[in-house]
N, C-alpha and C positions, 0 to 999 in steps of 0.2 A: 298534554298540560294545553293550558291554557294563557302562557306568560311570552304573549306575543316583546318583549324584548331581549327572555332565551333563545326563544324561536330564533329571531333573527342572527342573534351572532352565531349562535349552531349553527346554523347553514349558512353563513358567510366563510367559519371558519372549514367547512368539511367544500366547499364549492364555492373560489374557483380554486383557492386556499391547498389544500392536499388530494383533494381527486383531481380537478383538472377536467378537464373535454375527455367526451366518451370516445375515443379516439382506439379503437379497435384494437389494433395493433402491435398498442402497451397494453393492452385489454391478457390479449391472446399470450402475449409475452410474460405479465405476469402468473397466469394462472399454468404456465410452460416453466417459468421458477418454482412454484408453487406446487407444484408435481416432483419436480427433480429433489425439493428440497425435502420433502418427504418418505423415501426412498432411502432404507438403512444404507446403502450405499455414497447417501448425501454423505452421514455421519464421516466414515473413513473417509470422502472426501476431505473435510474440512478437520478434523483430526489432522490427518497428510499437510494440506495447507500452513497448522502452524506448525507443524512438526520441524518440516523443510527452511521455513520461518527464524526457528530456533538455533537451527544447523549453520544458518550465514551467521546469526548473530553471535554462536559463538566463535564460529571464523573471524568472523571481526574482531570481535576483545581479543580473543590469541595472540590477534596480532597487531594489537595494541591502536586498533582503531576503536572511537569513540563511540557507543551505537547509547543512544537515546536510554535515558532508562534503564540502562545494564541490561538490558532485551528485548524477547518481546512476550505475551500472550494474543496475540491476533496473528493476520499477514503482514500486514507492516513493521519496517525495520526504518528505525529514525537515526542515522548519522548523524553526526554531528564530527561538523569540520573547522569549529572555528580555529582551531590548534593547527593546522593542516596547510604546505602552501597554495591550495586550493578552494575557491570559495565553491562553494553549492551548486552553482551555475556553470564555471570550470569544471567541476570534478562530469556534469551531467554531461557539458558537449564533450570528454576527454573519453570515455564511458560509449556514450554513441561510438565517435568514433570510431572505436571499438567492437561493434553491433551489439555495445550493453545497452540498453534502453531502461532510464530510471526517470525523477525529479528534483528537482532542486528545489529544498523544503529549506524555510526558518523551522529556527531551530527556535527554545525558553533565552531571552534577554540577548537575539542576536545583534554581533555588534557591524555586522553589516547590512546593507538596501535590500531592501524585497528584494530587487531586480535583480541582484546578485547572492542573498541569503550563505547559511554557511551550513546547513544540510545541503542532502538527500536523501531520496527517501524508498527502498526499494520495496517489494511485494509481491507474495510467491504463490497468488493466487493462480495465474495464464500459464507459465512453466509448470505447476501441480500438473493441469489438467492436460499437459501435453503427455501426463507419465513419466513425472523427469521426480527424482528419489532426491531425500536426504544426501546421501554421498555426490551425488550432479549437485547439490546447493552449493556441497561446503567447496567441490574444487569450483563452483562457477562464486565465489565470495572470495577464493585466492584468486582466480582470477583478477573480479574485482582492484584489490589489496593490491598485487602486484603493478596494474595499471597507475594506479596510485600513489603508488609511492615510486613509481618511476623504476620501473625491475622489470615490466611487462616484457613479453619481445615480440 
């Protein structure tokens, strides 16, 4: 077309907005990611990531810990600690002291500040990549619950 106004808007939206600079290491990383995602094994891996998150979520709910939305359909679990003795920050620090890395995270209508938060966010992709299964994740969820409840040894 010859509409100069549209051309400028489209070009501006693409670069630098979504495209960024032509950095070869980033282009190579994206190419590798696309190759891996196109393999049949990736579908199985992605299903395992979600199954592992659901296994953890099930344990948390069974142990009386609140999971936002009642569970998960993705690789992320958001635990609401609003009714807990721990803030999100304190829980994340306590778990880190025990070799478990999570992120503090706000929850809807969070009564605490963004510096403290009332939730923690747990992802399952990294440990799934290391070959762990739902049984391993359930055991980890029990360990997390023990730590947060003060029953860890």
